[in-house]
C-alpha positions in Angstrom: -25.1 267.6 -96.8 -26.4 270.2 -94.6 -23.9 273.0 -93.4 -24.3 274.3 -90.0 -24.6 278.3 -89.2 -23.0 279.9 -86.5 -24.9 283.3 -85.2 -22.7 286.5 -85.0 -23.3 289.8 -84.0 -23.9 292.4 -86.6 -21.0 295.1 -86.4 -21.7 298.9 -86.4 -18.6 300.6 -88.1 -18.4 303.9 -86.3 -15.0 306.3 -86.1 -13.7 307.0 -82.6 -15.2 310.3 -82.3 -18.9 309.0 -83.2 -18.5 306.5 -80.3 -17.1 308.9 -77.9 -20.0 311.3 -78.6 -22.6 308.2 -78.2 -21.1 307.4 -75.0 -21.5 310.7 -73.9 -24.9 311.3 -74.9 -25.7 308.0 -73.0 -24.3 308.9 -69.6 -25.8 312.7 -70.2 -29.1 311.5 -70.4 -30.1 308.2 -69.6 -27.4 307.2 -66.6 -28.0 310.8 -65.3 -31.6 311.0 -65.5 -31.9 311.4 -61.8 -29.4 314.2 -61.7 -31.4 316.0 -64.9 -34.8 315.7 -62.8 -33.2 317.1 -59.7 -31.7 320.0 -61.2 -35.2 320.5 -62.9 -36.9 320.5 -59.2 -34.5 323.3 -58.1 -34.7 325.3 -60.8 -38.1 326.5 -59.5 -36.0 329.1 -57.5 -34.1 330.4 -60.5 -35.3 333.0 -62.8 -33.4 331.9 -65.6 -36.1 329.8 -67.7 -33.7 327.9 -70.0 -31.1 327.3 -66.7 -32.4 323.6 -66.5 -32.4 322.7 -70.2 -28.8 323.6 -70.3 -28.0 320.9 -67.9 -28.2 318.0 -70.4 -26.2 320.0 -72.9 -23.2 321.0 -70.2 -23.5 317.3 -69.2 -22.8 316.1 -73.1 -20.2 318.3 -73.6 -18.3 317.7 -70.4 -18.5 313.8 -71.1 -17.3 314.5 -74.3 -14.2 316.2 -73.1 -13.5 313.6 -70.4 -13.8 310.2 -72.5 -11.8 311.7 -74.9 -9.0 311.4 -72.7 -9.7 307.9 -72.5 -10.3 307.2 -76.1 -7.3 305.2 -77.2 -7.3 301.8 -79.7 -8.2 298.9 -77.8 -8.6 300.5 -74.1 -11.3 302.4 -75.0 -14.0 300.0 -75.5 -13.2 297.8 -72.2 -12.9 300.6 -70.3 -16.1 302.1 -71.2 -17.4 298.6 -70.5 -16.2 298.7 -67.1 -17.7 302.0 -66.5 -21.1 301.1 -67.9 -21.5 297.9 -65.8 -20.6 299.9 -62.6 -22.5 302.6 -63.5 -25.7 300.4 -63.7 -25.6 299.3 -60.3 -24.5 302.6 -59.4 -27.8 304.2 -60.9 -29.9 301.5 -59.1 -28.7 302.7 -55.5 -29.3 306.4 -56.6 -32.9 305.9 -57.9 -34.2 303.5 -55.4 -32.2 304.9 -52.2 -30.9 308.4 -53.2 -27.4 307.0 -52.4 -24.1 309.3 -52.9 -21.1 307.9 -53.8 -18.6 310.0 -52.2 -15.4 308.5 -50.9 -17.2 307.6 -47.3 -19.3 305.4 -49.3 -16.9 303.7 -51.3 -15.1 303.2 -48.0 -18.0 301.5 -46.7 -18.6 299.5 -50.1 -15.0 298.5 -50.2 -15.0 297.1 -46.4 -18.3 295.2 -47.0 -17.6 291.4 -46.5 -19.1 289.1 -49.6 -21.7 287.8 -47.2 -22.8 291.5 -46.6 -23.1 292.3 -50.1 -25.5 289.5 -51.3 -28.2 291.1 -48.6 -28.4 293.7 -51.5 -29.2 291.4 -54.5 -32.6 291.0 -55.8 -34.6 291.2 -59.2 -34.7 294.9 -59.4 -30.8 295.3 -59.0 -30.4 292.2 -61.8 -33.1 294.4 -64.1 -30.8 297.7 -63.9 -27.7 295.6 -64.8 -29.2 294.1 -67.6 -31.1 296.7 -68.9 -28.5 300.0 -67.9 -25.4 297.8 -68.0 -25.0 294.6 -70.0 -27.6 295.5 -73.0 -25.5 298.9 -73.6 -22.1 296.7 -73.2 -23.4 294.3 -76.1 -24.1 297.3 -78.2 -20.7 298.5 -77.4 -19.4 295.2 -78.0 -20.9 295.3 -81.9 -18.9 298.8 -82.5 -16.2 298.3 -84.6 -13.6 301.0 -85.1 -13.0 302.3 -88.3 -10.0 304.4 -88.8 -9.8 307.3 -90.9 -8.0 307.6 -93.9 -4.8 309.2 -92.5 -3.7 310.1 -89.0 -4.3 314.2 -89.5 -7.9 313.4 -90.7 -8.5 311.4 -87.1 -6.7 314.3 -85.3 -9.1 316.6 -87.3 -12.1 315.2 -86.0 -11.1 314.6 -82.6 -10.1 318.4 -82.4 -13.3 319.3 -83.6 -15.3 317.6 -81.5 -13.2 318.7 -78.2 -13.7 322.3 -79.7 -17.5 322.0 -79.9 -17.5 320.4 -76.6 -15.5 323.4 -74.9 -17.3 326.1 -76.8 -20.4 324.0 -75.4 -19.4 324.4 -72.0 -18.3 328.3 -72.4 -21.6 329.3 -73.6 -23.6 327.8 -71.0 -21.0 329.2 -68.6 -21.4 332.7 -70.0 -25.5 332.5 -69.8 -26.2 330.8 -66.6 -22.9 330.8 -64.6 -24.7 332.4 -61.9 -27.5 329.9 -61.9 -25.3 327.2 -61.4 -23.1 329.0 -59.1 -26.1 329.8 -56.7 -27.9 326.0 -57.1 -24.7 324.6 -56.5 -23.7 326.5 -53.3 -26.9 325.7 -51.9 -26.4 322.0 -52.9 -23.0 320.7 -52.7 -24.2 317.1 -53.1 -25.0 317.5 -57.2 -21.6 316.9 -57.9 -21.1 313.6 -56.0 -24.6 312.2 -57.4 -23.3 312.7 -61.1 -22.9 308.9 -62.4 -19.8 307.9 -62.9 -18.6 309.8 -59.9 -18.7 306.9 -57.9 -15.2 305.8 -60.1 -13.6 309.1 -59.0 -14.5 308.4 -55.6 -13.0 304.8 -55.7 -10.0 305.9 -57.0 -9.8 308.6 -54.1 -10.2 305.8 -51.9 -7.9 303.3 -52.7 -5.3 305.6 -52.8 -5.7 306.9 -49.4 -6.1 303.4 -48.4 -3.1 301.7 -50.0 -0.7 304.0 -51.4 -0.1 306.1 -48.4 2.7 305.9 -46.2 1.6 304.0 -43.1 2.6 305.8 -39.9 4.5 304.6 -37.0 2.2 303.0 -34.6 1.3 304.7 -31.3 0.6 303.1 -27.8 -1.7 305.0 -25.9 -2.6 304.2 -22.1 0.5 302.4 -21.2 0.3 304.2 -17.3 -3.4 302.6 -17.0 -4.6 301.5 -13.7 -7.8 299.6 -12.4 -9.0 300.6 -8.9 -9.6 297.4 -7.2 -13.4 296.8 -5.7 -13.5 296.6 -2.2 -15.8 293.2 -2.3 -12.7 291.5 -4.2 -14.4 290.8 -6.9 -13.3 291.1 -10.4 -15.1 293.3 -13.0 -17.1 292.0 -15.9 -18.6 294.6 -18.5 -20.1 293.6 -21.6 -20.5 296.2 -24.5 -23.3 295.3 -26.9 -22.2 296.8 -30.4 -25.2 297.6 -32.3 -25.7 298.1 -36.1 -28.0 300.3 -37.8 -30.2 300.7 -34.9 -31.8 304.3 -34.6 -32.8 306.0 -31.4 -36.2 307.1 -32.4 -37.6 303.6 -32.9 -36.5 302.4 -29.2 -39.1 302.7 -26.6 -36.7 303.4 -24.3 -36.4 306.6 -26.0 -40.1 307.4 -25.9 -41.2 305.4 -29.6 -44.9 304.7 -29.2 -44.1 301.1 -30.1 -43.2 298.9 -27.5 -39.8 297.7 -29.3 -38.1 297.1 -25.9 -40.4 294.6 -24.2 -37.9 292.1 -23.2 -35.7 294.4 -21.1 -38.5 297.2 -20.5 -38.6 296.2 -16.5 -34.6 295.7 -16.2 -33.9 298.8 -15.0 -32.0 300.0 -18.1 -30.5 303.8 -18.2 -31.6 305.3 -21.9 -29.3 308.1 -23.1 -31.7 310.2 -25.0 -29.8 312.6 -26.9 -26.8 310.9 -28.7 -24.9 311.6 -32.2 -22.9 308.9 -34.0 -19.3 309.5 -35.4 -20.6 308.6 -38.9 -23.2 307.0 -40.8 -21.7 303.8 -41.9 -20.1 301.3 -40.0 -16.4 301.2 -41.6 -16.3 305.4 -40.4 -18.3 304.7 -37.0 -17.0 301.8 -35.3 -13.1 302.7 -35.5 -14.0 306.3 -34.7 -16.1 305.6 -31.7 -13.3 303.5 -30.2 -10.4 306.1 -30.8 -9.7 309.0 -28.5 -10.7 311.6 -31.4 -14.0 313.2 -31.8 -15.9 313.2 -34.7 -14.7 316.7 -35.8 -10.7 315.8 -35.3 -11.2 311.8 -36.5 -8.3 310.7 -39.1 -8.7 307.1 -40.4 -5.1 306.7 -41.1 -4.3 307.9 -37.4 -7.0 305.9 -35.6 -5.3 302.6 -37.5 -1.9 303.5 -36.2 -2.8 304.1 -32.5 -4.4 302.2 -29.7 -7.8 302.4 -28.8 -10.0 302.4 -25.6 -10.0 298.8 -25.6 -6.1 298.6 -25.8 -6.1 301.0 -22.9 -8.3 298.5 -20.8 -5.7 295.8 -22.0 -3.0 297.9 -20.4 -4.8 298.1 -17.2 -4.9 294.4 -17.2 -8.5 293.8 -18.5 -9.0 290.5 -20.2 -10.7 291.8 -23.4 -12.7 289.6 -26.0 -14.4 290.4 -29.2 -17.2 288.2 -30.8 -18.4 289.4 -34.4 -21.3 288.7 -36.1 -21.3 291.8 -38.4 -19.1 292.0 -41.2 -15.8 292.2 -39.1 -14.2 295.0 -36.3 -12.9 297.3 -39.1 -9.8 297.1 -37.6 -10.6 297.8 -33.7 -9.6 294.3 -32.5 -6.3 293.7 -34.4 -4.5 293.3 -31.0 -7.5 291.7 -29.1 -8.9 287.9 -28.8 -11.3 287.9 -31.6 -14.0 285.0 -32.6 -16.0 285.3 -35.6 -19.4 283.6 -35.7 -19.4 281.2 -38.6 -22.3 281.9 -40.3 -22.0 278.8 -42.9 -23.2 276.4 -40.4 -27.1 275.6 -40.8 -28.9 275.4 -37.7 -31.7 277.0 -35.8 -29.4 280.0 -35.4 -28.1 280.1 -38.7 -29.2 280.0 -42.4 -25.7 279.2 -44.5 -24.9 282.9 -44.8 -26.0 284.7 -41.7 -26.5 284.1 -38.0 -29.1 285.6 -35.6 -27.3 287.5 -32.9 -28.2 284.9 -30.2 -25.2 282.6 -31.9 -23.0 284.6 -29.7 -24.2 283.7 -26.5 -22.5 280.7 -26.6 -19.0 281.9 -27.0 -20.1 284.8 -24.7 -20.8 282.0 -21.8 -17.4 280.6 -22.4 -15.3 283.6 -22.0 -17.3 284.6 -19.0 -16.6 280.9 -17.5 -13.0 280.9 -18.3 -11.1 282.3 -15.4 -12.1 284.4 -12.8 -10.5 287.8 -13.6 -10.9 291.7 -14.9 -13.0 291.3 -18.5 -14.7 293.0 -20.8 -16.7 291.7 -23.6 -17.6 293.3 -26.7 -20.7 291.5 -29.1 -20.6 293.0 -32.4 -24.1 292.2 -33.3 -25.4 292.1 -36.9 -28.8 293.9 -35.2 -30.8 295.9 -37.9 -28.3 295.5 -40.8 -30.5 296.2 -44.1 -31.9 296.1 -46.9 -32.7 292.3 -45.7 -34.1 293.0 -42.5 -36.2 290.1 -42.2 -33.4 288.0 -41.8 -32.1 289.2 -38.7 -34.8 287.6 -36.3 -36.8 284.0 -36.4 -40.4 284.2 -37.7 -41.8 283.6 -34.3 -40.6 286.7 -33.3 -41.9 289.2 -35.7 -44.7 290.8 -33.6 -45.2 293.8 -36.1 -46.8 292.7 -39.5 -47.4 292.8 -42.2 -43.6 293.2 -42.7 -41.3 293.7 -45.9 -39.5 290.2 -46.3 -37.7 291.6 -49.3 -34.1 292.8 -50.0 -35.8 295.2 -52.6 -37.4 297.2 -50.1 -38.5 300.2 -52.2 -41.1 297.8 -53.5 -42.7 298.0 -50.0 -45.0 300.1 -48.7 -43.5 302.5 -45.7 -45.4 300.7 -42.9 -44.4 297.4 -44.1 -40.5 298.6 -43.6 -41.2 300.4 -40.4 -43.0 297.1 -39.5 -39.6 295.1 -40.3 -37.1 297.6 -38.8 -39.1 297.6 -35.7 -39.2 293.8 -35.6 -35.2 293.8 -35.5 -35.1 296.1 -32.8 -37.5 293.7 -30.6 -35.4 290.6 -31.4 -32.0 293.0 -30.4 -33.8 293.6 -27.3 -34.3 289.8 -26.5 -30.8 289.4 -27.2 -29.9 292.2 -24.5 -32.1 290.3 -22.1 -30.5 287.3 -22.5 -26.9 288.9 -22.4 -28.3 290.6 -19.1 -29.6 287.2 -17.7 -26.2 285.6 -18.3 -24.5 288.5 -16.0 -27.1 288.1 -13.2 -26.4 284.5 -13.3 -22.5 285.1 -12.4 -23.0 288.3 -10.4 -22.0 286.2 -7.6 -18.5 286.3 -8.8 -18.4 289.2 -10.8 -19.2 292.9 -10.5 -21.2 293.2 -13.8 -22.8 295.8 -16.0 -23.8 295.8 -19.9 -23.5 298.8 -22.2 -25.4 298.7 -25.6 -24.6 301.5 -28.4 -24.9 301.5 -32.2 -22.7 302.4 -34.9 -25.1 304.6 -36.9 -29.0 304.7 -37.7 -31.0 304.3 -40.7 -33.4 305.7 -43.0 -36.4 304.1 -43.6 -38.0 306.4 -46.2 -38.3 309.5 -45.0 -37.1 312.4 -47.3 -36.9 309.6 -49.7 -34.2 308.1 -48.5 -33.5 304.4 -47.5 -30.5 302.8 -45.5 -27.2 304.8 -44.4 -24.0 306.3 -45.5 -25.5 310.0 -46.2 -22.7 312.2 -46.2 -22.5 313.6 -42.4 -22.9 317.1 -43.7 -26.7 316.8 -45.0 -27.7 313.3 -43.1 -31.0 313.2 -41.7 -31.2 312.6 -37.9 -32.7 309.2 -38.3 -29.1 308.0 -39.5 -27.2 309.9 -37.0 -29.1 309.6 -33.6 -28.3 306.7 -32.0 -29.3 304.3 -28.8 -27.3 304.1 -26.0 -28.3 302.0 -22.8 -26.9 301.2 -19.9 -27.5 298.3 -17.5 -25.9 299.0 -14.0 -26.8 296.8 -11.0 -26.7 298.3 -7.3 -23.8 296.0 -6.6 -21.6 297.4 -9.7 -22.8 301.1 -8.8 -21.7 301.0 -5.0 -18.5 299.3 -6.2 -17.7 302.1 -9.0 -18.9 304.7 -6.4 -21.6 305.9 -8.8 -24.8 307.4 -8.0 -27.6 305.9 -10.1 -30.0 308.5 -10.1 -27.8 310.9 -11.0 -26.8 309.1 -14.3 -30.7 308.4 -14.9 -30.9 312.4 -14.7 -27.7 312.9 -16.9 -29.3 310.5 -19.5 -32.5 312.8 -19.9 -30.7 316.0 -20.4 -27.0 315.5 -21.7 -26.2 316.1 -25.3 -23.9 313.0 -26.2 -22.2 311.4 -29.2 -19.7 308.8 -30.0 -17.4 311.2 -28.6 -17.9 310.1 -25.1 -17.4 306.3 -25.7 -13.7 306.2 -24.9 -13.7 308.3 -21.8 -17.2 306.6 -20.4 -16.0 303.0 -20.8 -12.8 303.7 -19.0 -14.5 306.0 -16.3 -17.4 302.9 -16.2 -14.6 300.5 -15.5 -12.9 302.6 -13.0 -9.8 302.9 -15.4 -7.4 305.8 -14.4 -4.9 307.1 -17.4 -3.5 310.4 -18.5 -5.6 309.5 -21.9 -8.6 309.9 -19.9 -10.5 312.9 -20.2 -13.1 313.5 -17.2 -15.1 315.8 -19.0 -16.1 313.5 -21.6 -17.2 310.6 -19.2 -20.5 310.3 -19.0 -20.2 309.1 -15.1 -17.8 311.7 -14.0 -20.7 314.0 -12.7 -21.9 311.4 -10.9 -19.2 309.6 -9.0 -18.9 309.8 -5.6 -16.2 309.7 -3.1 -15.2 306.5 -2.1 
């Protein structure tokens, strides 16, 4: 009679102190090898020759102390498994995109919907997850914690481990403190790239978001009034909210490639110097619609007060938000709202994402319904990476070869630029189609369009990819955004705007998202105590009625 054999993993007997030390060693060397490499690179300006070699020892000692805090029976192994698995993904992002996991980045991650999260899935990230995450977790699972013979030996072993770790930190501080202070003072990001700092940042985000007392809601602009047009027509403004479009790659801003072939002859006014409020959508979008400046922006306050779209509502404007990019980030909570159904499969949608042209039918229906003052926001998916090639049809990709994969670090710089520029060409196509819709109803409305992006994008410059770098150290590729205006002569006359003046302003004015709140009110013709004319890009170009 044959007997079946069951495979079981071998067990590795180990005291808790030994397991703490192994985990600390893994994080000090393997998980943080990018940090060690950075410190070695920065040590060229340090006179102390032993300084960079103390870094792995310092990390080992620090992690030993930190992990000892969580080293409780039946808790430590599951806790470390979670830390290791999440850290493997953080390591992938840091190595390939130089991502810094501060609280801002965690806000961006937590507010990314599941469909957007799939954009980042690829073979490379799976290998990191398996090799640096799952495999160490298997080894961790094989460990069998062996208790000491009695409690005082366990206490003695743990105390000895902690004392040795603390002594190591003290010794390094005595010999290299000035070097660490100097390097840290000039490179504030270093503590944020130590893995698993992302867990600390995540805890901070969750605490700030879900465990703070909500503020009383503040209504703004209830006194808002709209200046009636002399021709008797209602106003129809379309605001196209771009995603991840950077200013320097727009032909309207002087880019050598023609990334704006569809609107090049439509008379658009391009603001040349515009900075964003943030480097990721979850911050920039609520900030740009609020009455706060980037310097004074507070997320909790923005969530508990009216934004510029609500002020327009108070003035009697019918405001509609159509979304094709991961939600409104709280801006449209009091507005009519429609989400494009990305689960559809047709010429514009692939079952998980849709081209921006899919919004135009709902836009047409909104425009055609009831003839009164309206503002339509089209929140585009634009140039959302890293799956840039999914933002446009294959037939509308003039720049080749393109990087048609999500692990963009495996593409050449030129392929990445090509695929990114293709997204801008398609955005330009969508803008041209919206303008044609507006032209078709100009007999019944005073029409205009504004396009502005939420933040920019890094395409490999300085070793950075994508976006979300802390603003203090973010490159201009992530902070300089396009802002376009299409204002027909009829609209300018009714709103008493001098277009030649606006064109001049576009060339010379230093602008930012700070200007959007007040510029929308000014361009629409709304007056309110909430309106600050000095921040309205059109104020200097207003003519007497």
